[in-house]
Biopython code that builds the backbone (N, CA, C, O; Angstrom):
import numpy as np
from Bio.PDB.StructureBuilder import StructureBuilder

atoms = [
    (1, "MET", "N", (14.133, 25.418, -20.184)),
    (1, "MET", "CA", (15.351, 25.065, -19.481)),
    (1, "MET", "C", (15.411, 25.850, -18.167)),
    (1, "MET", "O", (15.032, 27.020, -18.109)),
    (2, "ARG", "N", (15.876, 25.207, -17.157)),
    (2, "ARG", "CA", (15.955, 25.834, -15.840)),
    (2, "ARG", "C", (17.219, 26.688, -15.721)),
    (2, "ARG", "O", (18.208, 26.475, -16.422)),
    (3, "ASN", "N", (17.150, 27.641, -14.827)),
    (3, "ASN", "CA", (18.317, 28.470, -14.585)),
    (3, "ASN", "C", (19.385, 27.718, -13.804)),
    (3, "ASN", "O", (20.579, 27.958, -13.982)),
    (4, "PHE", "N", (18.951, 26.808, -12.939)),
    (4, "PHE", "CA", (19.886, 26.073, -12.107)),
    (4, "PHE", "C", (19.689, 24.582, -12.358)),
    (4, "PHE", "O", (18.614, 24.039, -12.102)),
    (5, "ASP", "N", (20.737, 23.921, -12.862)),
    (5, "ASP", "CA", (20.631, 22.495, -13.167)),
    (5, "ASP", "C", (20.501, 21.641, -11.921)),
    (5, "ASP", "O", (19.976, 20.530, -11.997)),
    (6, "ILE", "N", (20.954, 22.117, -10.793)),
    (6, "ILE", "CA", (20.895, 21.321, -9.563)),
    (6, "ILE", "C", (19.451, 21.069, -9.142)),
    (6, "ILE", "O", (19.182, 20.097, -8.435)),
    (7, "LEU", "N", (18.512, 21.926, -9.562)),
    (7, "LEU", "CA", (17.113, 21.720, -9.220)),
    (7, "LEU", "C", (16.596, 20.404, -9.787)),
    (7, "LEU", "O", (15.785, 19.738, -9.144)),
    (8, "ASN", "N", (17.047, 20.018, -10.974)),
    (8, "ASN", "CA", (16.621, 18.750, -11.557)),
    (8, "ASN", "C", (17.041, 17.583, -10.679)),
    (8, "ASN", "O", (16.263, 16.654, -10.461)),
    (9, "ILE", "N", (18.269, 17.629, -10.177)),
    (9, "ILE", "CA", (18.758, 16.550, -9.302)),
    (9, "ILE", "C", (17.977, 16.540, -7.993)),
    (9, "ILE", "O", (17.635, 15.471, -7.488)),
    (10, "GLN", "N", (17.696, 17.695, -7.448)),
    (10, "GLN", "CA", (16.946, 17.763, -6.199)),
    (10, "GLN", "C", (15.541, 17.200, -6.367)),
    (10, "GLN", "O", (15.042, 16.502, -5.484)),
    (11, "HIS", "N", (14.910, 17.494, -7.481)),
    (11, "HIS", "CA", (13.567, 16.969, -7.704)),
    (11, "HIS", "C", (13.591, 15.459, -7.881)),
    (11, "HIS", "O", (12.695, 14.773, -7.390)),
    (12, "VAL", "N", (14.580, 14.931, -8.561)),
    (12, "VAL", "CA", (14.691, 13.478, -8.718)),
    (12, "VAL", "C", (14.885, 12.818, -7.361)),
    (12, "VAL", "O", (14.262, 11.797, -7.071)),
    (13, "VAL", "N", (15.743, 13.393, -6.533)),
    (13, "VAL", "CA", (15.974, 12.824, -5.200)),
    (13, "VAL", "C", (14.712, 12.909, -4.351)),
    (13, "VAL", "O", (14.383, 11.965, -3.633)),
    (14, "LEU", "N", (14.002, 14.040, -4.427)),
    (14, "LEU", "CA", (12.790, 14.196, -3.630)),
    (14, "LEU", "C", (11.669, 13.262, -4.079)),
    (14, "LEU", "O", (10.803, 12.918, -3.275)),
    (15, "TYR", "N", (11.667, 12.850, -5.334)),
    (15, "TYR", "CA", (10.674, 11.896, -5.820)),
    (15, "TYR", "C", (11.121, 10.459, -5.595)),
    (15, "TYR", "O", (10.299, 9.591, -5.300)),
    (16, "LEU", "N", (12.404, 10.206, -5.731)),
    (16, "LEU", "CA", (12.912, 8.842, -5.707)),
    (16, "LEU", "C", (12.932, 8.235, -4.303)),
    (16, "LEU", "O", (12.458, 7.116, -4.108)),
    (17, "PHE", "N", (13.474, 8.961, -3.328)),
    (17, "PHE", "CA", (13.628, 8.378, -1.996)),
    (17, "PHE", "C", (12.311, 8.110, -1.271)),
    (17, "PHE", "O", (12.184, 7.048, -0.660)),
    (18, "PRO", "N", (11.337, 8.996, -1.300)),
    (18, "PRO", "CA", (10.052, 8.630, -0.674)),
    (18, "PRO", "C", (9.386, 7.445, -1.368)),
    (18, "PRO", "O", (8.731, 6.631, -0.717)),
    (19, "THR", "N", (9.550, 7.347, -2.680)),
    (19, "THR", "CA", (8.976, 6.219, -3.401)),
    (19, "THR", "C", (9.642, 4.916, -2.997)),
    (19, "THR", "O", (8.960, 3.919, -2.755)),
    (20, "LEU", "N", (10.958, 4.912, -2.921)),
    (20, "LEU", "CA", (11.671, 3.697, -2.501)),
    (20, "LEU", "C", (11.331, 3.335, -1.056)),
    (20, "LEU", "O", (11.181, 2.156, -0.735)),
    (21, "ALA", "N", (11.210, 4.327, -0.191)),
    (21, "ALA", "CA", (10.838, 4.053, 1.199)),
    (21, "ALA", "C", (9.444, 3.448, 1.272)),
    (21, "ALA", "O", (9.217, 2.505, 2.031)),
    (22, "PHE", "N", (8.502, 3.982, 0.488)),
    (22, "PHE", "CA", (7.157, 3.429, 0.469)),
    (22, "PHE", "C", (7.160, 1.984, -0.028)),
    (22, "PHE", "O", (6.463, 1.138, 0.533)),
    (23, "ILE", "N", (7.927, 1.695, -1.061)),
    (23, "ILE", "CA", (7.975, 0.338, -1.597)),
    (23, "ILE", "C", (8.520, -0.629, -0.558)),
    (23, "ILE", "O", (7.985, -1.727, -0.405)),
    (24, "LEU", "N", (9.570, -0.250, 0.157)),
    (24, "LEU", "CA", (10.146, -1.132, 1.177)),
    (24, "LEU", "C", (9.186, -1.351, 2.349)),
    (24, "LEU", "O", (9.027, -2.476, 2.823)),
    (25, "ILE", "N", (8.552, -0.283, 2.810)),
    (25, "ILE", "CA", (7.600, -0.419, 3.918)),
    (25, "ILE", "C", (6.384, -1.237, 3.487)),
    (25, "ILE", "O", (5.887, -2.062, 4.253)),
    (26, "PHE", "N", (5.908, -1.014, 2.272)),
    (26, "PHE", "CA", (4.769, -1.756, 1.756)),
    (26, "PHE", "C", (5.093, -3.245, 1.624)),
    (26, "PHE", "O", (4.277, -4.090, 1.993)),
    (27, "ALA", "N", (6.264, -3.569, 1.108)),
    (27, "ALA", "CA", (6.660, -4.972, 0.959)),
    (27, "ALA", "C", (6.810, -5.648, 2.317)),
    (27, "ALA", "O", (6.383, -6.790, 2.491)),
    (28, "ALA", "N", (7.409, -4.956, 3.273)),
    (28, "ALA", "CA", (7.537, -5.530, 4.617)),
    (28, "ALA", "C", (6.163, -5.711, 5.255)),
    (28, "ALA", "O", (5.915, -6.713, 5.927)),
    (29, "GLY", "N", (5.286, -4.761, 5.049)),
    (29, "GLY", "CA", (3.933, -4.872, 5.600)),
    (29, "GLY", "C", (3.153, -6.017, 4.984)),
    (29, "GLY", "O", (2.412, -6.708, 5.683)),
    (30, "LEU", "N", (3.309, -6.227, 3.688)),
    (30, "LEU", "CA", (2.614, -7.340, 3.049)),
    (30, "LEU", "C", (3.149, -8.684, 3.527)),
    (30, "LEU", "O", (2.397, -9.651, 3.651)),
    (31, "GLY", "N", (4.426, -8.739, 3.788)),
    (31, "GLY", "CA", (5.029, -10.012, 4.145)),
    (31, "GLY", "C", (4.870, -10.414, 5.596)),
    (31, "GLY", "O", (4.804, -11.605, 5.898)),
    (32, "TYR", "N", (4.807, -9.450, 6.500)),
    (32, "TYR", "CA", (4.910, -9.814, 7.910)),
    (32, "TYR", "C", (3.761, -9.366, 8.799)),
    (32, "TYR", "O", (3.600, -9.913, 9.890)),
    (33, "VAL", "N", (2.965, -8.407, 8.387)),
    (33, "VAL", "CA", (1.929, -7.876, 9.271)),
    (33, "VAL", "C", (0.562, -8.183, 8.674)),
    (33, "VAL", "O", (0.289, -7.849, 7.521)),
    (34, "TYR", "N", (-0.286, -8.812, 9.458)),
    (34, "TYR", "CA", (-1.642, -9.099, 9.028)),
    (34, "TYR", "C", (-2.577, -9.000, 10.225)),
    (34, "TYR", "O", (-2.132, -8.975, 11.372)),
    (35, "ILE", "N", (-3.869, -8.945, 9.948)),
    (35, "ILE", "CA", (-4.860, -8.853, 11.017)),
    (35, "ILE", "C", (-4.941, -10.215, 11.712)),
    (35, "ILE", "O", (-5.279, -11.217, 11.083)),
    (36, "ARG", "N", (-4.638, -10.247, 12.978)),
    (36, "ARG", "CA", (-4.570, -11.520, 13.710)),
    (36, "ARG", "C", (-5.948, -11.900, 14.261)),
    (36, "ARG", "O", (-6.633, -11.107, 14.908)),
    (37, "ARG", "N", (-6.312, -13.124, 13.978)),
    (37, "ARG", "CA", (-7.546, -13.706, 14.503)),
    (37, "ARG", "C", (-7.197, -15.050, 15.116)),
    (37, "ARG", "O", (-6.040, -15.471, 15.093)),
    (38, "GLY", "N", (-8.193, -15.716, 15.659)),
    (38, "GLY", "CA", (-7.949, -17.008, 16.281)),
    (38, "GLY", "C", (-7.486, -18.075, 15.296)),
    (38, "GLY", "O", (-6.738, -18.979, 15.668)),
    (39, "THR", "N", (-7.920, -17.976, 14.053)),
    (39, "THR", "CA", (-7.561, -19.001, 13.063)),
    (39, "THR", "C", (-6.421, -18.558, 12.144)),
    (39, "THR", "O", (-6.141, -19.233, 11.154)),
    (40, "SER", "N", (-5.767, -17.453, 12.447)),
    (40, "SER", "CA", (-4.754, -16.913, 11.544)),
    (40, "SER", "C", (-3.568, -17.849, 11.358)),
    (40, "SER", "O", (-3.104, -18.044, 10.235)),
    (41, "GLU", "N", (-3.077, -18.426, 12.439)),
    (41, "GLU", "CA", (-1.903, -19.297, 12.332)),
    (41, "GLU", "C", (-2.228, -20.562, 11.546)),
    (41, "GLU", "O", (-1.409, -21.036, 10.759)),
    (42, "ASP", "N", (-3.413, -21.102, 11.757)),
    (42, "ASP", "CA", (-3.821, -22.290, 10.995)),
    (42, "ASP", "C", (-3.974, -21.966, 9.514)),
    (42, "ASP", "O", (-3.611, -22.778, 8.664)),
    (43, "ARG", "N", (-4.506, -20.791, 9.197)),
    (43, "ARG", "CA", (-4.690, -20.400, 7.801)),
    (43, "ARG", "C", (-3.350, -20.181, 7.104)),
    (43, "ARG", "O", (-3.227, -20.437, 5.907)),
    (44, "ARG", "N", (-2.342, -19.707, 7.847)),
    (44, "ARG", "CA", (-1.026, -19.486, 7.241)),
    (44, "ARG", "C", (-0.321, -20.786, 6.900)),
    (44, "ARG", "O", (0.437, -20.843, 5.932)),
    (45, "THR", "N", (-0.560, -21.831, 7.679)),
    (45, "THR", "CA", (0.196, -23.067, 7.491)),
    (45, "THR", "C", (-0.552, -24.136, 6.699)),
    (45, "THR", "O", (0.080, -24.974, 6.057)),
    (46, "ARG", "N", (-1.885, -24.124, 6.729)),
    (46, "ARG", "CA", (-2.657, -25.169, 6.053)),
    (46, "ARG", "C", (-2.658, -24.952, 4.546)),
    (46, "ARG", "O", (-2.978, -23.862, 4.073)),
    (47, "ILE", "N", (-2.303, -25.985, 3.796)),
    (47, "ILE", "CA", (-2.275, -25.928, 2.341)),
    (47, "ILE", "C", (-3.664, -26.263, 1.816)),
    (47, "ILE", "O", (-4.213, -27.319, 2.130)),
    (48, "VAL", "N", (-4.233, -25.364, 1.016)),
    (48, "VAL", "CA", (-5.585, -25.528, 0.494)),
    (48, "VAL", "C", (-5.550, -26.170, -0.885)),
    (48, "VAL", "O", (-6.361, -27.046, -1.186)),
    (49, "GLU", "N", (-4.607, -25.736, -1.728)),
    (49, "GLU", "CA", (-4.520, -26.237, -3.100)),
    (49, "GLU", "C", (-3.069, -26.568, -3.434)),
    (49, "GLU", "O", (-2.137, -25.928, -2.946)),
    (50, "GLU", "N", (-2.905, -27.576, -4.270)),
    (50, "GLU", "CA", (-1.573, -27.914, -4.779)),
    (50, "GLU", "C", (-1.627, -27.951, -6.291)),
    (50, "GLU", "O", (-2.513, -28.567, -6.882)),
    (51, "TYR", "N", (-0.659, -27.278, -6.913)),
    (51, "TYR", "CA", (-0.595, -27.194, -8.364)),
    (51, "TYR", "C", (0.648, -27.919, -8.851)),
    (51, "TYR", "O", (1.571, -28.166, -8.075)),
    (52, "PRO", "N", (0.675, -28.260, -10.136)),
    (52, "PRO", "CA", (1.882, -28.890, -10.678)),
    (52, "PRO", "C", (3.090, -27.958, -10.545)),
    (52, "PRO", "O", (2.959, -26.736, -10.614)),
    (53, "GLY", "N", (4.233, -28.544, -10.359)),
    (53, "GLY", "CA", (5.457, -27.760, -10.217)),
    (53, "GLY", "C", (5.759, -27.382, -8.784)),
    (53, "GLY", "O", (6.660, -26.577, -8.544)),
    (54, "GLY", "N", (5.038, -27.933, -7.824)),
    (54, "GLY", "CA", (5.312, -27.653, -6.415)),
    (54, "GLY", "C", (4.711, -26.366, -5.884)),
    (54, "GLY", "O", (5.079, -25.922, -4.797)),
    (55, "ILE", "N", (3.809, -25.764, -6.612)),
    (55, "ILE", "CA", (3.174, -24.518, -6.151)),
    (55, "ILE", "C", (2.023, -24.875, -5.230)),
    (55, "ILE", "O", (1.165, -25.691, -5.569)),
    (56, "GLU", "N", (2.017, -24.251, -4.058)),
    (56, "GLU", "CA", (0.982, -24.524, -3.059)),
    (56, "GLU", "C", (0.181, -23.252, -2.784)),
    (56, "GLU", "O", (0.741, -22.160, -2.691)),
    (57, "GLY", "N", (-1.125, -23.410, -2.657)),
    (57, "GLY", "CA", (-1.992, -22.276, -2.361)),
    (57, "GLY", "C", (-2.499, -22.344, -0.937)),
    (57, "GLY", "O", (-2.891, -23.406, -0.455)),
    (58, "ARG", "N", (-2.490, -21.202, -0.268)),
    (58, "ARG", "CA", (-2.990, -21.115, 1.103)),
    (58, "ARG", "C", (-4.065, -20.032, 1.168)),
    (58, "ARG", "O", (-4.093, -19.117, 0.344)),
    (59, "ASN", "N", (-4.919, -20.146, 2.127)),
    (59, "ASN", "CA", (-5.944, -19.137, 2.373)),
    (59, "ASN", "C", (-5.438, -18.246, 3.501)),
    (59, "ASN", "O", (-5.947, -18.297, 4.620)),
    (60, "ALA", "N", (-4.424, -17.422, 3.195)),
    (60, "ALA", "CA", (-3.737, -16.621, 4.210)),
    (60, "ALA", "C", (-4.588, -15.440, 4.665)),
    (60, "ALA", "O", (-5.499, -15.016, 3.955)),
    (61, "PRO", "N", (-4.290, -14.909, 5.854)),
    (61, "PRO", "CA", (-5.012, -13.741, 6.358)),
    (61, "PRO", "C", (-4.756, -12.501, 5.492)),
    (61, "PRO", "O", (-3.752, -12.426, 4.784)),
    (62, "PHE", "N", (-5.658, -11.551, 5.558)),
    (62, "PHE", "CA", (-5.569, -10.330, 4.755)),
    (62, "PHE", "C", (-4.527, -9.395, 5.362)),
    (62, "PHE", "O", (-4.565, -9.151, 6.568)),
    (63, "PRO", "N", (-3.591, -8.858, 4.561)),
    (63, "PRO", "CA", (-2.543, -7.987, 5.098)),
    (63, "PRO", "C", (-3.095, -6.680, 5.649)),
    (63, "PRO", "O", (-3.997, -6.080, 5.065)),
    (64, "LEU", "N", (-2.547, -6.249, 6.774)),
    (64, "LEU", "CA", (-2.969, -5.014, 7.428)),
    (64, "LEU", "C", (-2.657, -3.795, 6.564)),
    (64, "LEU", "O", (-3.416, -2.826, 6.565)),
    (65, "VAL", "N", (-1.546, -3.836, 5.827)),
    (65, "VAL", "CA", (-1.157, -2.704, 4.978)),
    (65, "VAL", "C", (-2.206, -2.444, 3.907)),
    (65, "VAL", "O", (-2.550, -1.292, 3.641)),
    (66, "VAL", "N", (-2.708, -3.491, 3.300)),
    (66, "VAL", "CA", (-3.719, -3.324, 2.252)),
    (66, "VAL", "C", (-5.015, -2.794, 2.853)),
    (66, "VAL", "O", (-5.695, -1.975, 2.234)),
    (67, "THR", "N", (-5.359, -3.246, 4.037)),
    (67, "THR", "CA", (-6.550, -2.746, 4.722)),
    (67, "THR", "C", (-6.429, -1.242, 4.989)),
    (67, "THR", "O", (-7.378, -0.490, 4.766)),
    (68, "LEU", "N", (-5.259, -0.809, 5.467)),
    (68, "LEU", "CA", (-5.053, 0.612, 5.747)),
    (68, "LEU", "C", (-5.062, 1.444, 4.475)),
    (68, "LEU", "O", (-5.576, 2.562, 4.478)),
    (69, "ILE", "N", (-4.502, 0.920, 3.381)),
    (69, "ILE", "CA", (-4.500, 1.654, 2.114)),
    (69, "ILE", "C", (-5.917, 1.802, 1.571)),
    (69, "ILE", "O", (-6.287, 2.873, 1.090)),
    (70, "ILE", "N", (-6.702, 0.747, 1.643)),
    (70, "ILE", "CA", (-8.091, 0.818, 1.173)),
    (70, "ILE", "C", (-8.894, 1.798, 2.022)),
    (70, "ILE", "O", (-9.645, 2.615, 1.489)),
    (71, "ALA", "N", (-8.738, 1.718, 3.344)),
    (71, "ALA", "CA", (-9.460, 2.634, 4.234)),
    (71, "ALA", "C", (-9.012, 4.075, 4.011)),
    (71, "ALA", "O", (-9.844, 4.980, 3.967)),
    (72, "GLY", "N", (-7.708, 4.296, 3.868)),
    (72, "GLY", "CA", (-7.192, 5.643, 3.629)),
    (72, "GLY", "C", (-7.680, 6.230, 2.320)),
    (72, "GLY", "O", (-8.006, 7.415, 2.251)),
    (73, "THR", "N", (-7.734, 5.406, 1.275)),
    (73, "THR", "CA", (-8.230, 5.871, -0.016)),
    (73, "THR", "C", (-9.698, 6.253, 0.073)),
    (73, "THR", "O", (-10.117, 7.271, -0.478)),
    (74, "PHE", "N", (-10.470, 5.441, 0.761)),
    (74, "PHE", "CA", (-11.893, 5.717, 0.919)),
    (74, "PHE", "C", (-12.122, 7.004, 1.713)),
    (74, "PHE", "O", (-12.934, 7.841, 1.320)),
    (75, "ILE", "N", (-11.418, 7.161, 2.813)),
    (75, "ILE", "CA", (-11.564, 8.361, 3.648)),
    (75, "ILE", "C", (-11.099, 9.604, 2.892)),
    (75, "ILE", "O", (-11.758, 10.643, 2.936)),
    (76, "TRP", "N", (-9.947, 9.496, 2.187)),
    (76, "TRP", "CA", (-9.453, 10.636, 1.419)),
    (76, "TRP", "C", (-10.447, 11.055, 0.345)),
    (76, "TRP", "O", (-10.685, 12.248, 0.154)),
    (77, "SER", "N", (-11.030, 10.086, -0.360)),
    (77, "SER", "CA", (-11.963, 10.438, -1.437)),
    (77, "SER", "C", (-13.220, 11.115, -0.878)),
    (77, "SER", "O", (-13.721, 12.075, -1.464)),
    (78, "LEU", "N", (-13.721, 10.625, 0.237)),
    (78, "LEU", "CA", (-14.889, 11.271, 0.846)),
    (78, "LEU", "C", (-14.566, 12.688, 1.315)),
    (78, "LEU", "O", (-15.335, 13.618, 1.069)),
    (79, "LEU", "N", (-13.428, 12.849, 1.989)),
    (79, "LEU", "CA", (-13.039, 14.181, 2.442)),
    (79, "LEU", "C", (-12.788, 15.124, 1.271)),
    (79, "LEU", "O", (-13.129, 16.305, 1.339)),
    (80, "TYR", "N", (-12.198, 14.612, 0.209)),
    (80, "TYR", "CA", (-11.943, 15.436, -0.970)),
    (80, "TYR", "C", (-13.244, 15.943, -1.569)),
    (80, "TYR", "O", (-13.362, 17.120, -1.910)),
    (81, "ILE", "N", (-14.213, 15.058, -1.695)),
    (81, "ILE", "CA", (-15.498, 15.444, -2.268)),
    (81, "ILE", "C", (-16.212, 16.453, -1.365)),
    (81, "ILE", "O", (-16.731, 17.460, -1.847)),
    (82, "VAL", "N", (-16.237, 16.189, -0.080)),
    (82, "VAL", "CA", (-16.940, 17.074, 0.856)),
    (82, "VAL", "C", (-16.250, 18.424, 0.954)),
    (82, "VAL", "O", (-16.915, 19.457, 0.881)),
    (83, "LEU", "N", (-14.929, 18.440, 1.118)),
    (83, "LEU", "CA", (-14.224, 19.705, 1.287)),
    (83, "LEU", "C", (-14.185, 20.526, -0.002)),
    (83, "LEU", "O", (-14.201, 21.756, 0.049)),
    (84, "THR", "N", (-14.133, 19.855, -1.157)),
    (84, "THR", "CA", (-14.189, 20.592, -2.410)),
    (84, "THR", "C", (-15.533, 21.289, -2.550)),
    (84, "THR", "O", (-15.588, 22.442, -2.979)),
    (85, "GLY", "N", (-16.614, 20.612, -2.195)),
    (85, "GLY", "CA", (-17.933, 21.229, -2.248)),
    (85, "GLY", "C", (-18.119, 22.280, -1.176)),
    (85, "GLY", "O", (-18.778, 23.294, -1.409)),
    (86, "LEU", "N", (-17.545, 22.053, 0.000)),
    (86, "LEU", "CA", (-17.686, 22.986, 1.113)),
    (86, "LEU", "C", (-16.976, 24.308, 0.846)),
    (86, "LEU", "O", (-17.512, 25.376, 1.142)),
    (87, "PHE", "N", (-15.775, 24.237, 0.290)),
    (87, "PHE", "CA", (-14.996, 25.453, 0.013)),
    (87, "PHE", "C", (-15.266, 26.031, -1.366)),
    (87, "PHE", "O", (-14.672, 27.041, -1.742)),
    (88, "LYS", "N", (-16.163, 25.395, -2.130)),
    (88, "LYS", "CA", (-16.542, 25.854, -3.464)),
    (88, "LYS", "C", (-15.342, 26.054, -4.385)),
    (88, "LYS", "O", (-15.214, 27.077, -5.057)),
    (89, "VAL", "N", (-14.469, 25.053, -4.396)),
    (89, "VAL", "CA", (-13.287, 25.089, -5.225)),
    (89, "VAL", "C", (-13.668, 24.619, -6.636)),
    (89, "VAL", "O", (-14.334, 23.595, -6.790)),
    (90, "LYS", "N", (-13.252, 25.357, -7.648)),
    (90, "LYS", "CA", (-13.528, 24.956, -9.023)),
    (90, "LYS", "C", (-12.374, 24.109, -9.528)),
    (90, "LYS", "O", (-11.209, 24.502, -9.460)),
    (91, "ILE", "N", (-12.726, 22.950, -10.032)),
    (91, "ILE", "CA", (-11.707, 22.031, -10.526)),
    (91, "ILE", "C", (-11.482, 22.279, -11.996)),
    (91, "ILE", "O", (-10.658, 21.607, -12.616)),
]
sb = StructureBuilder()
sb.init_structure("model")
sb.init_model(0)
sb.init_chain("A")
sb.init_seg("    ")
for serial, (resi, resn, name, xyz) in enumerate(atoms, 1):
    if name == "N":
        sb.init_residue(resn, " ", resi, " ")
    sb.init_atom(name, np.array(xyz, "f"), 0.0, 1.0, " ", f" {name:<3s}", serial, name[0])
structure = sb.get_structure()
């Protein structure tokens, strides 16, 4: 048990608000920002597949947010491996 109960509330707030901010930014990035190419507008509007129930499939451009997350994860993992070995940190 903690000496100060307010610390529990502070930790919840510090975990909750950055998470909610990330979710909102991620959702906006998925919906509106993508890598623009010459055929991007045609790919967004052209219907490739139609399914029963009115569901339509498109070959939409790849979202920029997902590209940045994949690149960031790759760079972080490489730096983590190199710096852990460089500083001789025991895991």
